[in-house]
C-alpha positions in Angstrom: -30.5 -2.4 27.0 -28.4 -4.2 29.9 -29.2 -1.3 33.2 -30.3 1.4 33.3 -28.8 5.0 33.1 -29.1 7.2 35.8 -28.2 10.7 35.9 -29.3 13.1 39.6 -29.7 16.9 39.0 -28.9 18.4 42.1 -31.5 21.2 41.8 -33.8 22.6 39.4 -35.2 25.7 40.3 -39.0 26.8 39.6 -40.2 28.0 36.0 -36.9 27.0 35.1 -35.6 24.5 32.7 -32.7 22.1 32.2 -31.5 19.9 28.7 -29.6 16.6 30.0 -28.1 13.6 28.1 -29.4 10.5 28.0 -27.3 7.4 27.3 -28.2 4.0 27.0 -25.6 1.3 28.2 -25.1 -2.1 25.5 -23.7 -5.1 25.6 -21.7 -6.7 23.1 -25.4 -8.7 21.7 -26.2 -5.0 20.2 -23.8 -5.3 17.9 -26.3 -8.7 16.6 -28.9 -5.8 15.0 -28.5 -5.9 11.6 -31.5 -4.1 10.8 -33.0 -0.8 12.1 -35.6 -2.2 15.2 -38.1 -0.1 16.7 -38.6 -0.5 20.7 -40.2 1.4 23.1 -38.5 3.7 25.6 -39.1 4.2 29.4 -38.2 7.5 30.9 -38.8 7.5 34.9 -38.7 10.8 36.3 -38.1 10.8 40.5 -38.5 14.5 41.9 -39.4 16.0 45.5 -41.2 19.2 45.4 -42.9 20.9 47.9 -41.6 18.3 50.6 -43.3 15.4 48.4 -41.7 12.8 46.6 -43.5 11.8 43.0 -42.5 10.5 39.8 -43.8 10.9 36.0 -43.0 8.3 33.6 -42.8 8.6 30.1 -42.5 6.0 27.0 -41.3 6.7 23.5 -40.9 5.2 20.7 -37.0 4.6 19.2 -35.6 3.5 16.5 -32.1 1.0 17.1 -30.1 1.6 14.3 -28.3 -1.8 12.7 -25.1 -2.0 13.3 -23.5 -0.7 10.4 -25.4 2.6 10.8 -23.4 5.6 11.3 -24.1 9.9 11.6 -21.0 11.7 9.8 -21.8 14.4 11.8 -18.3 13.3 13.6 -15.8 11.6 11.4 -14.0 10.5 13.9 -16.9 7.8 14.7 -15.1 6.1 11.3 -12.8 4.8 13.7 -15.4 2.4 15.4 -15.7 0.2 11.6 -11.8 0.4 11.5 -11.4 -3.3 12.7 -7.6 -4.3 11.8 -7.6 -7.1 15.0 -10.9 -8.7 13.5 -10.1 -12.7 13.2 -11.6 -13.0 9.8 -9.7 -9.9 8.0 -6.9 -10.9 10.1 -6.2 -14.5 8.8 -7.0 -13.1 5.2 -4.3 -10.0 5.5 -1.5 -12.5 6.9 -1.9 -15.2 4.5 -2.4 -13.2 1.6 0.4 -11.1 2.2 2.9 -13.8 3.2 1.7 -15.7 0.2 2.1 -12.6 -2.6 4.6 -10.2 -1.6 6.8 -9.3 -3.3 10.7 -8.3 -3.1 12.3 -4.9 -3.9 15.1 -3.2 -1.8 14.9 -0.3 -3.1 10.8 0.3 -2.3 10.0 1.1 0.7 8.9 -1.4 2.6 5.0 0.3 3.2 4.6 1.2 0.3 5.2 -2.2 -0.8 2.8 -3.9 1.5 -0.1 -1.3 0.8 0.6 -1.7 -3.1 0.6 -5.7 -2.3 -2.6 -5.7 -0.6 -4.6 -3.4 -3.2 -4.3 -5.6 -5.6 -4.8 -8.8 -3.7 -8.0 -7.1 -2.8 -8.0 -6.4 -7.1 -7.5 -10.2 -7.8 -9.9 -10.8 -5.0 -12.5 -9.5 -7.2 -13.8 -6.4 -5.1 -15.1 -3.6 -6.9 -16.7 -0.1 -6.3 -20.5 0.0 -6.0 -22.0 3.5 -5.3 -24.6 2.8 -2.4 -28.1 3.2 -3.9 -29.7 4.1 -1.0 -27.1 6.5 0.4 -24.4 7.7 -1.4 -21.7 9.6 -0.1 -22.1 12.4 -2.2 -25.4 13.9 -1.0 -25.0 12.9 2.4 -25.8 15.7 5.5 -24.3 15.6 8.5 -27.7 14.0 9.8 -28.1 11.5 7.6 -28.0 8.1 8.7 -25.7 5.7 6.3 -24.4 2.6 6.6 -20.6 1.4 6.6 -19.6 -1.9 6.1 -16.8 -3.7 8.6 -13.9 -5.0 6.1 -15.1 -8.9 6.6 -18.1 -8.2 5.0 -16.8 -6.0 2.5 -14.4 -9.2 1.9 -17.1 -11.5 1.7 -19.9 -9.6 -0.2 -16.7 -8.0 -3.4 -18.2 -4.5 -3.1 -18.4 -2.0 -1.5 -18.6 2.2 -2.1 -15.8 4.6 -1.1 -16.2 4.8 3.0 -16.1 0.8 2.8 -13.0 0.5 1.0 -11.6 3.2 1.9 -12.5 1.3 5.7 -11.2 -1.7 4.5 -7.7 -0.9 3.2 -7.0 0.8 6.3 -8.0 -2.1 9.0 -5.6 -4.3 6.8 -2.9 -1.7 7.0 -3.1 -1.0 10.6 -3.3 -5.2 11.0 0.2 -5.2 9.3 1.2 -2.4 11.6 0.9 0.7 9.0 -0.5 3.6 10.5 -3.5 5.5 8.2 -6.1 7.8 7.9 -8.8 8.5 6.3 -9.9 11.5 4.1 -13.0 13.6 3.8 -12.8 15.9 0.7 -16.6 17.6 -0.7 -18.7 14.3 -1.2 -16.4 11.4 -1.0 -14.0 9.7 1.3 -10.0 8.0 0.6 -7.4 7.4 2.8 -3.8 7.8 3.1 -1.0 6.1 5.1 2.5 6.6 7.0 5.6 5.1 4.9 7.2 6.0 8.0 9.8 7.8 6.8 10.8 11.2 7.4 10.1 14.0 5.3 14.5 14.7 4.4 13.9 10.6 3.1 10.8 11.9 0.5 13.2 11.6 -2.4 12.9 7.5 -1.4 9.9 7.2 -2.7 9.4 9.4 -5.3 11.2 13.1 -6.9 7.2 14.9 -7.3 6.7 16.4 -3.7 2.9 16.8 -5.5 2.6 12.7 -5.1 3.4 13.2 -1.3 2.2 14.7 2.3 3.9 15.6 4.4 2.0 14.8 8.6 4.0 15.8 11.3 7.5 15.2 9.9 6.3 11.8 8.2 5.9 11.2 4.5 2.4 9.9 4.0 1.0 8.4 0.5 -3.0 9.4 -0.3 -4.3 6.4 -2.2 -7.8 6.5 -3.8 -9.5 3.0 -2.7 -12.2 3.3 -4.5 -9.7 2.5 -7.7 -9.5 -1.3 -6.0 -8.9 -3.6 -9.2 -7.1 -0.6 -11.3 -3.4 0.4 -11.2 -2.5 1.6 -7.7 -0.2 3.5 -9.4 -3.1 5.5 -11.1 -4.9 5.0 -7.6 -2.0 7.1 -5.9 -1.8 9.3 -8.5 -5.4 9.8 -8.3 -5.6 10.5 -4.5 -2.7 12.3 -4.3 -4.4 15.2 -6.8 -7.9 14.9 -4.9 -5.5 15.6 -1.6 -3.5 18.3 -3.0 -7.0 20.3 -4.6 -9.2 20.2 -1.4 -6.4 20.6 0.7 -5.5 24.1 -1.4 -9.3 25.0 -1.0 -9.5 24.5 2.6 -12.2 21.6 1.9 -10.2 18.7 3.2 -10.6 16.9 7.0 -8.1 14.2 7.9 -9.1 11.6 10.9 -6.0 9.2 11.8 -7.6 6.5 13.1 -4.7 6.0 16.1 -6.3 9.6 17.7 -10.1 8.3 16.3 -9.8 5.5 18.3 -9.3 7.6 21.7 -12.9 8.5 21.5 -14.5 5.7 18.9 -12.7 2.4 19.4 -13.1 -0.4 17.1 -15.6 -2.4 17.9 -15.6 -6.1 18.7 -17.2 -8.5 16.7 -18.6 -12.0 17.0 -15.9 -14.4 15.7 -17.3 -14.8 12.3 -19.2 -17.8 10.6 -18.4 -17.8 7.2 -14.3 -18.0 5.5 -12.9 -16.3 3.1 -10.7 -17.9 0.7 -7.6 -16.2 -0.7 -7.6 -15.6 -4.5 -5.4 -17.8 -6.6 -1.8 -16.7 -6.7 -1.2 -17.1 -10.6 -4.1 -13.6 -10.4 -2.4 -12.4 -8.1 1.3 -12.2 -9.3 1.3 -10.9 -12.5 -0.3 -7.5 -11.0 2.7 -7.3 -8.3 4.8 -7.8 -10.0 4.1 -5.2 -12.8 2.8 -2.3 -10.2 6.5 -2.9 -8.3 8.7 -2.7 -11.6 6.6 1.1 -11.6 7.2 1.8 -8.4 11.3 0.6 -8.5 11.3 3.1 -11.6 9.9 6.0 -9.5 12.2 4.6 -6.3 15.3 4.8 -8.6 14.5 8.3 -10.2 16.3 10.0 -7.4 19.6 7.6 -8.8 19.2 8.0 -12.8 18.4 12.0 -12.8 21.8 12.9 -12.5 22.6 11.0 -15.7 19.4 12.1 -17.2 20.8 15.6 -17.1 24.1 14.6 -18.8 22.4 12.8 -21.6 19.3 16.0 -21.9 22.8 18.3 -21.8 24.6 15.4 -24.6 22.5 13.0 -25.9 25.0 11.7 -27.4 26.8 11.1 -23.8 27.2 7.4 -23.9 29.2 6.9 -20.6 25.9 8.4 -19.0 23.3 6.1 -20.4 25.2 3.1 -19.9 24.8 4.2 -15.8 21.0 4.8 -15.9 21.1 1.1 -17.9 23.3 -0.2 -15.2 21.9 0.9 -12.0 18.1 -0.6 -13.7 19.9 -3.6 -14.1 21.2 -3.9 -10.7 17.8 -3.4 -9.3 16.2 -5.7 -11.2 14.7 -3.8 -14.4 15.9 -5.8 -16.8 13.4 -4.9 -19.2 14.0 -0.9 -18.4 17.9 -1.8 -18.9 17.7 -3.4 -22.0 15.6 -0.7 -23.2 19.0 1.9 -22.5 21.2 -0.6 -24.0 19.5 -0.3 -27.3 19.6 3.4 -27.3 22.8 3.0 -26.9 23.8 0.9 -29.2 21.7 3.1 -32.0 24.0 6.3 -31.3 27.1 3.4 -31.1 26.8 -0.2 -32.4 30.0 -1.3 -31.3 29.9 -0.4 -27.3 31.3 -3.6 -25.6 30.1 -2.3 -22.4 26.7 -2.9 -23.8 27.1 -6.4 -24.9 29.6 -7.3 -21.6 26.2 -5.7 -19.3 23.1 -7.5 -21.2 25.3 -10.8 -21.3 25.7 -10.1 -17.3 21.4 -9.5 -17.1 21.5 -13.0 -19.3 23.8 -14.3 -16.7 21.5 -13.2 -14.0 18.7 -14.9 -15.2 20.2 -18.2 -15.5 20.1 -17.5 -19.4 24.0 -18.7 -19.8 24.1 -19.1 -23.8 22.6 -15.9 -24.4 25.2 -14.6 -22.1 27.6 -16.0 -23.6 26.7 -14.8 -26.7 26.7 -11.6 -25.6 30.2 -12.1 -23.9 31.5 -13.1 -27.1 30.5 -10.4 -29.2 31.7 -7.7 -26.3 35.3 -10.3 -26.7 35.6 -9.5 -30.3 34.8 -5.7 -29.8 37.1 -5.8 -26.6 40.1 -8.5 -27.1 42.2 -7.4 -24.3 39.4 -6.8 -21.7 40.1 -9.6 -19.1 37.0 -8.9 -17.1 34.7 -10.2 -20.4 36.8 -13.4 -20.6 36.6 -14.0 -17.0 32.6 -13.5 -17.8 32.9 -15.8 -20.4 34.6 -18.7 -18.1 32.2 -17.9 -15.5 29.3 -18.8 -18.0 30.6 -21.8 -19.4 31.4 -23.4 -16.2 27.3 -23.1 -15.2 26.9 -24.9 -18.5 29.5 -27.4 -17.5 32.0 -26.5 -20.4 35.3 -27.0 -18.0 37.9 -27.1 -20.5 36.6 -23.8 -21.9 35.8 -21.8 -18.6 39.4 -22.7 -17.4 41.1 -21.7 -21.0 39.5 -18.5 -20.5 40.9 -18.2 -16.9 44.2 -18.4 -18.1 43.7 -15.7 -21.0 42.3 -13.6 -18.2 45.1 -14.0 -16.2 47.6 -13.3 -18.8 46.4 -10.1 -19.0 45.6 -9.2 -15.5 47.7 -9.8 -12.6 44.9 -9.0 -10.0 42.5 -11.7 -11.6 43.4 -14.7 -9.2 42.6 -12.0 -5.8 39.2 -10.4 -7.5 38.2 -14.0 -8.3 40.1 -16.5 -6.1 36.9 -18.2 -4.8 36.0 -19.1 -8.4 39.1 -20.3 -9.1 39.4 -22.8 -6.4 35.7 -24.4 -7.7 37.4 -24.5 -11.2 40.3 -26.4 -10.0 38.8 -28.7 -8.8 
């Protein structure tokens, strides 16, 4: 204790009692205490009675708990453990997200960032482990619990529900994404603010049960204990818990920005250790797979009208083709090819399928396979100038300039607008 705490009681009448709160004043060295430590505390009372000054001094034992101690009587106290400006956490989060964040324009930025961070922690090897001494499910408001700071969880690579929720919240807060801690019976999880308005929720998912609307914004709950598993499953589980306990009026929400008004994040000393980033080859396949899932959810709003048409007429090839083209446009090539296969099972000689599948191969720079599909499409639709131009451009990429030129000539004879539509390419071809 750096300075004594003093409190004045102006008047205490005879035979009366007054309860006052005595607060100890410490500096940041208190955070160097890792273990519970017993100390002696002296309370001095100076008073005047019958016009005489007097004093009483009382010495009592007291326990100073380690820096990780918390009592859940006031849930806002968890805000002190969410330290987005911690140097070790900041370096880990910024470097890892810069190395691994994918590009997917159709997916909300905050959602993409949260998914990537979740999978980075999974690749880092972080696991959920129940605290054997004080599992959250058995705590009362007066029980002393222990919460790890994010730097400690990164180092230990394990934590219980409160540790992992704090880690994910602190990391996203460092990246400018607002977060909240969710308290449900016997458990903690978290959620983050996408920043999207309620009327834009369809940009994330058409399933309202997966989303939380708070103050007019779309939030996404995440079960942090599922780090190491699928982010989509953690999202689904988090949403399930939120909806269940919200309906039962058994859910409490601690928005970190508000919690910090009362319990500011502690300032930790510079870390004396470092934490290595997970290898990119471990992170990349996890992020790519999850990005595909998020893209499909995001594109549901675009394909839904065409799905409705197919549900009324399963032989509606035009609607099926539009679904495939949407998937291909946003890079979901496997999903697009599945749709193409379904169309071919109905209409085996659909030239548009072969032409669009050739476009996928062209985008992937597999020009030989693109030419195979374009050529088959040409057999089915010999007078389609667009198909001939596709064959021309694929051959140009392979250096087959004579064939590229001849296909352009054929296309121009069918459609005179080709010159204007492909003017840039034609200039390259004529050099």
